C-alpha positions as CSV (number, residue, x, y, z in Angstrom):
1,M,-45.6,29.6,29.2
2,D,-45.0,31.3,26.0
3,I,-42.0,32.7,24.2
4,N,-42.6,36.2,22.7
5,I,-40.6,37.2,19.5
6,R,-40.6,40.4,17.5
7,N,-39.1,40.3,14.2
8,N,-38.8,42.5,11.2
9,K,-38.2,41.9,7.5
10,N,-34.5,41.5,8.1
11,Y,-35.1,38.1,9.5
12,E,-33.4,35.8,7.0
13,F,-35.3,32.5,7.6
14,S,-38.7,31.0,7.4
15,S,-38.4,29.2,10.8
16,L,-36.7,29.8,14.2
17,F,-34.9,27.2,16.2
18,L,-34.5,27.9,20.0
19,I,-33.0,26.0,22.9
20,A,-34.9,26.9,25.9
21,K,-33.8,25.9,29.6
22,I,-35.4,26.1,32.9
23,E,-33.3,25.6,36.0
24,F,-35.2,24.9,39.1
25,P,-33.9,25.9,42.6
26,N,-32.7,22.4,43.3
27,G,-30.5,22.5,40.5
28,F,-32.7,20.2,38.1
29,Q,-32.8,21.4,34.6
30,V,-35.1,21.0,31.5
31,V,-33.8,21.6,28.2
32,D,-35.9,21.8,25.1
33,T,-35.0,22.2,21.4
34,L,-37.8,24.0,19.8
35,E,-38.7,24.9,16.1
36,Y,-41.3,27.6,15.1
37,E,-42.5,28.5,11.8
38,M,-42.1,32.2,11.1
39,T,-43.7,32.5,7.6
40,D,-46.4,30.7,5.9
41,S,-45.9,28.5,2.7
42,E,-45.9,31.6,0.5
43,G,-43.4,33.4,2.6
44,N,-45.7,35.8,4.3
45,W,-44.8,36.7,7.8
46,L,-46.8,35.0,10.7
47,G,-47.6,37.0,13.8
48,T,-49.5,40.2,14.6
49,G,-48.8,43.8,13.6
50,F,-49.6,46.1,10.7
51,T,-46.2,47.3,10.2
52,E,-42.9,45.5,9.1
53,L,-42.6,44.5,12.9
54,K,-44.2,41.3,13.7
55,E,-45.0,39.8,17.1
56,N,-45.4,36.0,17.7
57,K,-46.5,34.5,20.9
58,L,-44.9,31.0,20.5
59,F,-46.3,28.2,22.7
60,Y,-43.6,26.7,25.0
61,K,-45.0,24.6,27.9
62,E,-48.3,24.3,29.8
63,K,-49.1,22.9,33.2
64,V,-45.8,23.7,34.6
65,V,-45.9,23.8,38.4
66,F,-43.5,26.0,40.3
67,S,-43.8,24.3,43.6
68,E,-40.2,24.9,45.1
69,K,-39.4,28.1,46.9
70,G,-36.4,29.8,45.4
71,D,-35.1,31.2,42.2
72,Y,-35.9,29.6,38.7
73,K,-33.6,30.5,35.9
74,F,-34.7,30.7,32.4
75,N,-32.4,30.8,29.4
76,I,-33.4,31.0,25.6
77,Q,-30.8,31.0,22.8
78,H,-31.2,30.6,19.2
79,A,-30.0,27.7,17.2
80,T,-30.8,29.0,13.7
81,R,-28.1,28.9,11.2
82,S,-27.7,28.5,7.3
83,I,-26.6,25.2,6.0
84,R,-22.9,25.7,5.8
85,D,-22.9,28.1,8.9
86,I,-21.6,26.1,11.9
87,E,-21.3,28.9,14.5
88,G,-24.7,30.6,13.6
89,K,-25.4,34.3,13.5
90,N,-24.9,36.4,16.6
91,P,-26.9,38.5,16.8
92,L,-29.6,37.0,14.8
93,N,-30.6,39.6,12.2
94,G,-34.1,40.8,12.3
95,V,-35.0,39.7,15.7
96,T,-35.7,42.8,17.8
97,D,-37.1,41.3,21.1
98,V,-37.2,38.2,22.9
99,G,-39.4,37.6,26.0
100,L,-41.1,34.8,28.1
101,S,-44.6,35.1,29.5
102,I,-46.1,32.9,32.2
103,E,-49.7,32.9,32.9
104,K,-51.4,31.3,35.8
105,V,-54.1,29.0,34.8
106,N,-56.9,27.7,37.1
């Protein structure tokens, strides 16, 4: 599983903090706090794209088995904030799209 993020030059931070949650059909939940670097050490944006819009495919989990029948719920929220900012910014400026990709691996 990967988290897909698109951002532009209006993103204010060099990293991105996310809280990702998977809820299984039986009610069991897995919650992860994640940190991803969005720039290199010189401040250049990471990711792909020739314009100011960058796409990042951020590794989330591997070898997850969805063996139960039923609905799985995924929730991704940001936890990125400035030092003195308790609430965080909503929406997070510069992030244009968020997605989740699940790929079957044999």
